[in-house]
Phi, psi and omega in degrees: 000318182290322179294321179297318178296321179294316180296326178280325185280328181297313176297325178293320178294319179296318178295321177295318178298316178296320179296322177296317179297316178298317180295318178299318179295324182278325186275320183241160175252032184285335184285135177285342181208171180223141178253131175247104178284144180049059183290149174296154184298331182259015183298314184299321180289341182260006181283152172295153183297336182276355180269124182254144176271122179269319182203150174231149176224185179294329186234007181203164174223138180250129186231157177213162177198152176273348181273152180286163175072034183295315183299316179297320181289330176290320175298319180294332179280351176119002178289138181267340177211130179234123182242137177292145180229147175088008177283144182287342180098193184284324183260137177291147178286145179291145179292137181257000000 
């Protein structure tokens, strides 16, 4: 019984976590960059001129812009999922 609950709850927890990340990206402009996993092949060509590519990988591209509403504009350009990147999280990092 416990294993079945765990198997059912872990995907739900992951989906909830992803939904929170998507909402943070759409609602606030606090993230310094955004990650687009599995980007469409023509995404880079359809970006607004103020959006810069920070890094590319085999399965993702990281983008940034100084203008507001980056996540919405990435969705409009054809990204199917946009996740905020570079946020410090809930706890502040210790001073080094």
